[in-house]
C-alpha positions in Angstrom: -242.2 36.8 115.4 -245.9 36.2 115.3 -246.4 32.9 117.1 -249.6 30.9 116.4 -252.4 31.7 118.9 -253.5 28.0 119.1 -250.0 27.0 120.2 -249.9 29.7 122.9 -253.3 28.7 124.2 -252.2 25.1 124.6 -248.9 26.1 126.3 -250.7 28.2 128.9 -251.8 24.9 130.4 -248.2 23.6 130.6 -246.3 23.7 133.9 -243.5 26.3 133.8 -244.6 28.2 130.7 -243.8 31.9 130.9 -245.5 33.5 127.9 -243.6 36.8 128.2 -240.1 35.4 128.2 -241.2 32.9 125.5 -242.4 35.6 123.2 -239.3 37.7 123.9 -236.9 34.8 123.2 -238.4 34.3 119.7 -237.2 37.8 118.8 -233.6 37.0 119.8 -230.8 35.4 117.9 -230.3 31.6 117.9 -227.3 30.2 119.8 -224.9 28.0 117.9 -223.4 25.0 119.6 -221.2 22.0 118.8 -220.2 18.8 120.5 -216.6 17.7 120.5 -215.5 14.2 119.5 -214.2 12.3 122.6 -211.2 11.0 120.6 -210.7 13.4 117.7 -211.3 16.7 119.6 -207.6 17.5 119.7 -207.8 18.2 115.9 -209.7 21.4 116.4 -209.1 24.7 118.3 -212.8 25.5 118.3 -213.8 26.7 121.8 -216.6 28.3 123.8 -218.6 28.1 127.0 -219.4 24.6 128.3 -222.9 23.2 127.9 -223.5 21.9 131.5 -225.5 18.8 130.6 -223.1 17.5 128.0 -219.4 16.5 128.2 -217.8 18.2 125.2 -220.8 20.4 124.3 -219.9 24.0 123.9 -221.7 27.3 123.0 -220.0 29.3 120.3 -219.8 33.1 120.5 -220.6 33.3 116.8 -221.4 30.8 114.0 -218.4 30.1 111.7 -218.6 28.7 108.2 -218.3 25.1 109.1 -218.0 24.0 105.5 -214.7 25.8 105.4 -213.2 24.1 108.4 -211.3 20.9 107.6 -211.7 19.8 111.3 -215.5 19.6 110.8 -215.0 17.3 107.8 -212.6 15.2 109.8 -215.1 14.6 112.6 -213.5 16.6 115.3 -216.9 17.9 116.3 -220.6 17.7 115.4 -222.8 20.8 115.0 -225.7 20.0 117.3 -228.4 22.1 119.0 -227.6 22.4 122.8 -231.1 21.3 124.0 -230.9 18.0 122.2 -227.6 17.2 123.9 -229.6 16.8 127.1 -230.0 13.2 125.8 -226.5 12.6 127.2 -227.6 13.6 130.7 -230.8 11.5 130.4 -228.7 8.5 129.2 -226.2 8.7 132.0 -229.1 9.0 134.6 -231.2 6.1 133.3 -228.9 3.6 131.5 -226.9 1.8 134.3 -225.3 -0.8 132.0 -222.3 0.3 130.0 -221.3 -2.9 128.1 -223.0 -5.2 125.7 -226.0 -3.0 124.9 -228.1 -3.2 121.7 -229.4 0.3 120.9 -231.7 1.6 118.2 -231.8 5.2 117.1 -235.0 4.9 115.2 -235.4 8.3 113.5 -231.7 9.0 113.3 -231.1 11.6 110.5 -229.1 13.7 110.4 -227.1 12.0 113.1 -226.7 14.2 116.1 -228.2 11.8 118.6 -226.5 8.8 117.0 -223.1 10.3 117.2 -223.7 11.3 120.8 -224.8 7.8 121.7 -221.9 6.2 119.9 -219.6 8.2 122.1 -221.2 6.7 125.2 -221.1 3.0 124.2 -218.4 0.5 124.7 -217.0 -1.4 121.7 -219.0 -4.5 122.4 -222.3 -2.6 122.3 -224.1 -2.2 119.0 -225.9 0.9 117.8 -228.3 0.7 114.9 -229.1 4.1 113.4 -232.2 4.0 111.2 -233.8 6.5 108.9 -236.8 5.6 106.7 -236.3 8.5 104.2 -233.6 7.5 101.8 -232.3 11.0 101.0 -232.0 11.7 104.8 -230.3 8.3 105.3 -227.5 9.5 102.9 -226.9 12.5 105.2 -227.0 10.2 108.2 -224.5 7.8 106.8 -222.1 10.6 106.0 -222.2 11.9 109.5 -221.7 8.4 111.0 -218.7 7.9 108.7 -217.2 11.2 109.9 -217.7 10.2 113.6 -215.8 7.0 112.8 -217.3 4.2 115.1 -217.3 0.7 113.8 -220.1 -0.4 116.1 -222.5 2.1 114.6 -224.5 0.6 111.7 -226.9 2.4 109.4 -230.3 1.0 108.1 -233.1 2.5 106.0 -236.3 0.8 107.1 -239.8 1.6 108.2 -240.4 1.4 112.0 -242.8 -1.5 111.5 -240.0 -3.6 110.2 -238.5 -3.7 113.7 -241.7 -5.3 115.1 -240.2 -8.8 114.4 -237.2 -8.3 116.6 -238.9 -9.4 119.8 -237.1 -8.2 122.9 -233.9 -7.4 121.0 -233.0 -3.9 122.1 -232.0 -2.6 125.5 -232.6 1.0 124.6 -234.6 2.6 121.7 -234.2 6.3 121.1 -237.1 7.9 119.2 -236.6 11.5 118.2 -240.0 11.5 116.7 -241.1 13.3 113.5 -243.1 16.3 114.8 -244.7 19.6 113.9 -241.4 21.4 114.6 -242.6 24.4 116.7 -239.4 24.2 118.8 -237.5 25.2 115.6 -239.3 28.4 114.9 -236.3 30.5 115.8 -234.0 28.5 113.5 -236.4 27.8 110.6 -238.9 30.2 109.2 -240.4 27.4 107.2 -241.4 25.5 110.4 -243.4 28.6 111.5 -245.0 29.0 108.0 -246.0 25.4 107.8 -247.3 25.0 111.4 -251.0 24.1 111.7 -253.2 22.5 114.4 -254.0 19.8 111.8 -250.4 18.9 111.4 -250.0 18.7 115.2 -252.8 16.1 115.2 -251.3 14.2 112.3 -247.9 14.1 114.0 -249.4 12.9 117.2 -251.1 10.0 115.4 -247.8 9.2 113.6 -245.9 9.2 116.9 -248.3 6.7 118.4 -247.9 4.4 115.4 -244.1 4.5 115.6 -244.2 3.7 119.3 -246.6 0.8 118.8 -244.5 -0.5 115.9 -241.2 -0.7 117.9 -242.6 -1.6 121.3 -242.3 -5.4 120.8 -238.6 -5.0 119.9 -237.8 -3.6 123.4 -236.7 -5.9 126.2 -238.5 -6.1 129.5 -237.2 -3.3 131.7 -235.7 -1.7 128.6 -235.9 2.0 127.9 -237.5 4.1 125.3 -236.1 7.6 125.3 -238.7 9.7 123.5 -238.1 13.2 122.2 -239.6 15.9 120.0 -238.7 19.4 118.9 -242.4 20.4 119.4 -243.9 22.5 122.1 -247.4 21.1 121.6 -248.6 19.0 124.6 -250.4 16.7 122.1 -247.0 15.5 120.9 -245.3 15.5 124.3 -247.2 14.9 127.6 -250.3 13.5 125.9 -248.1 10.9 124.1 -246.7 9.8 127.6 -250.3 9.3 128.8 -251.1 7.4 125.6 -248.3 5.0 126.1 -249.2 4.5 129.7 -252.7 3.7 128.6 -251.6 1.2 126.0 -248.7 -0.6 127.9 -247.4 -1.3 131.3 -244.7 1.4 131.7 -243.2 3.9 134.1 -241.1 7.0 133.4 -237.7 7.4 135.0 -237.1 10.8 136.5 -233.7 12.5 136.1 -232.1 15.2 138.3 -231.8 18.7 136.9 -230.3 21.9 138.3 -232.3 25.1 138.7 -229.7 27.2 136.8 -230.2 25.0 133.7 -233.6 26.5 133.2 -235.1 23.1 132.2 -238.8 22.6 133.2 -239.8 19.2 134.6 -243.5 18.5 133.7 -245.9 15.7 134.5 -248.5 14.3 132.1 -252.1 15.2 133.0 -253.4 11.7 133.6 -250.6 9.3 134.6 -248.1 11.9 135.9 -245.3 10.7 133.6 -242.1 12.7 133.8 -241.0 14.9 130.9 -238.4 17.6 130.5 -239.1 20.8 128.5 -236.7 23.4 127.0 -238.4 26.8 126.6 -236.2 29.5 124.9 -236.0 32.3 127.3 -235.5 29.8 130.2 -233.0 27.2 129.0 -230.2 28.2 126.7 -231.3 26.3 123.6 -234.1 25.7 121.3 -237.5 24.1 122.0 -237.2 20.4 123.0 -239.0 17.7 125.0 -237.6 14.4 126.3 -238.7 11.6 128.5 -237.3 8.2 129.5 -239.9 5.4 129.6 -239.3 2.0 131.1 -241.1 -1.1 129.8 -242.6 -2.9 132.7 -244.1 -5.9 131.0 -242.7 -9.2 129.7 -241.2 -9.4 126.2 -240.4 -12.3 124.0 -236.6 -13.0 123.8 -235.0 -13.3 120.4 -232.5 -16.1 120.2 -229.4 -15.3 118.2 -228.2 -18.4 116.4 -224.6 -18.1 115.3 -223.9 -19.9 112.1 -220.5 -20.8 110.8 -218.8 -17.7 109.3 -217.3 -17.6 105.9 -213.5 -18.0 105.7 -212.1 -14.5 105.4 -208.5 -15.4 106.1 -207.4 -14.2 102.6 -209.3 -10.9 103.1 -207.7 -10.4 106.5 -204.3 -11.0 104.9 -205.0 -8.3 102.3 -206.8 -5.7 104.3 -205.7 -6.3 107.9 -203.1 -3.7 107.6 -205.8 -1.0 107.6 -206.9 -1.7 111.1 -205.5 -1.1 114.6 -208.1 -3.3 116.3 -207.5 -7.0 116.1 -210.8 -8.0 117.7 -212.7 -7.5 114.4 -214.5 -10.0 112.2 -214.6 -9.6 108.4 -217.9 -9.8 106.4 -218.9 -9.4 102.8 -222.1 -7.3 102.6 -222.2 -7.5 98.8 -220.3 -9.1 96.0 -217.9 -6.2 95.6 -216.9 -5.0 99.1 -215.8 -6.2 102.5 -216.4 -4.7 106.0 -215.1 -5.2 109.5 -217.4 -5.7 112.5 -216.7 -6.4 116.2 -216.4 -10.1 116.7 -219.1 -9.9 119.3 -221.6 -8.8 116.6 -221.2 -11.6 114.2 -224.5 -13.3 115.2 -226.2 -9.9 115.1 -225.1 -9.5 111.5 -226.2 -12.9 110.5 -229.7 -12.2 111.8 -230.1 -8.5 110.8 -228.9 -8.8 107.2 -231.9 -11.0 106.4 -234.4 -8.5 107.8 -233.1 -5.0 107.0 -231.7 -2.8 104.3 -228.3 -1.8 105.4 -226.5 1.4 104.2 -223.5 0.6 106.4 -222.7 -2.4 108.6 -219.5 -2.0 110.6 -216.5 -0.4 108.9 -216.3 -0.7 105.1 -212.7 -1.6 104.2 -212.9 -1.5 100.4 -212.1 -4.2 97.9 -209.2 -6.0 96.2 -208.0 -5.1 92.8 -205.7 -6.9 90.4 -202.6 -5.2 91.9 -203.5 -4.0 95.4 -206.3 -3.3 97.9 -208.5 -0.3 97.2 -209.3 1.2 100.6 -212.7 2.6 101.4 -213.1 6.3 102.3 -214.5 5.3 105.7 -211.1 3.9 106.8 -209.5 7.3 106.6 -212.0 8.7 109.2 -212.3 5.6 111.4 -211.1 5.6 115.0 -210.1 2.0 114.3 -207.7 2.8 111.5 -204.1 1.8 111.8 -202.2 4.9 112.9 -199.2 3.6 111.0 -200.9 3.9 107.6 -199.1 6.1 105.1 -200.3 9.7 105.5 -199.6 13.2 104.4 -200.2 16.1 106.8 -201.4 19.2 104.9 -202.1 22.8 105.6 -205.6 24.2 105.9 -205.5 25.6 102.4 -204.3 22.2 101.0 -207.0 20.4 103.0 -209.7 22.6 101.5 -208.4 22.0 98.0 -208.5 18.3 98.7 -212.1 18.6 99.9 -212.9 20.4 96.7 -211.1 17.7 94.7 -208.7 20.3 93.3 -204.9 20.2 92.9 -203.3 20.5 96.4 -199.8 21.3 95.0 -198.1 18.6 97.0 -194.3 18.9 96.7 -193.8 15.2 96.8 -195.5 12.0 98.0 -194.4 8.5 98.3 -196.1 6.3 95.7 -199.2 4.4 96.7 -202.2 5.0 98.9 -201.9 7.9 101.4 -204.4 9.4 103.9 -204.7 13.1 103.7 -204.6 14.5 107.3 -205.3 17.9 108.8 -204.2 18.3 112.4 -203.9 14.5 112.5 -207.5 14.1 111.4 -208.0 11.8 108.4 -210.0 13.4 105.6 -209.7 10.8 102.8 -207.4 9.0 100.4 -205.1 9.9 97.5 -203.2 7.5 95.4 -199.8 8.9 94.5 -198.5 7.8 91.1 -195.3 8.7 89.3 -196.4 12.0 87.9 -199.6 12.8 89.8 -201.8 12.1 92.8 -205.4 10.9 92.2 -207.9 12.3 94.7 -210.3 9.5 96.0 -212.6 11.7 98.0 -216.2 10.5 97.1 -217.7 13.0 94.7 -220.8 13.5 96.8 -218.5 14.7 99.7 -216.9 17.4 97.6 -217.2 21.0 98.9 -219.1 23.0 96.3 -218.8 26.5 97.8 -216.1 28.9 96.8 -213.1 29.2 99.1 -212.3 32.8 100.0 -208.8 34.1 99.1 -206.5 34.4 102.1 
């Protein structure tokens, strides 16, 4: 692989850079890794060597066809690059509080870091996963649904929209849009499109994003900043920029020598950052830093208004849920959702300010004869385990995911969850002579299933 000379020249100034091993690593195969769901992981037999900085992260010996694994569709694991899982170690090292947090994943698509964070939070914490690009927000929402956490909401807003939330968030994670040099091994387009001008453009964009969301962070709150770029202009130089603009400090984390991660310090303010160089760490290019806000911030007062009477909806849809500590809301005229009771005031505030793709757990809507359950319920960790379900074979599961005839011998009439290895995949409605597949059409597998 012919790496750009200007990038190599910049990296020669960076602590821990070994040009020989770096060049060699870019001619070697990419490692595939996944992160197991803390609750659903029993639904898969996928296995491999443990990733040392992530609980549930594993390296795979070879890359399977994930599309043809029903356990992937049921959320038993998430396909995520190993280096980016280091967020978990940074989180555990720098976020002492475990309850009642408000967290923003600002540039969240496709969802790797959001699903990781959701796994670390308690039920009374709230995670807002935001993506400004609508097409990418669709992918983000699908992955959040698969992961199944009610306290993970999805918005589609520009970072500047969060400026008005003074001191609202305890933690803001910014996996910033970048020039993508850390992805050269995985994506030839990233190498083809890389230019020095784009590095400068991305650096300016990263500064704007940080400035936009800074007011929304509490005093002593954390910004966890990350890129998949090697360029110092997008990494250490950004740390110096934020130290120039605001009163901050970085929070160092402990690392082990055998991990191969390089701790660096920014040139001017000596802010801590952590770099992943292929050839040293077992993963792709990555940079991350934890930045603490050391200046006062306005405090947003949450005024809780009287909630609408949802007793009728609870009577109709309550059977779907195993968690009684949920509040019912109506995000639009045609559907109903469940949120944690602790987040009712948050919903009353945020619905006026942001465009929501998903708030809490969509439950569906009533019809003339029964309740039509939302697809999300079938994959939710808060779903009632006593809901009618049909356990299917791998072949039947794939046919369901292609919206084809599963050849079910018999099924009780009514709504049924299709399950594979006890993982919910979606709903069917069994009628007298047939079963209607209610998998959303945009979730359908489009590739051919090999004959077995």
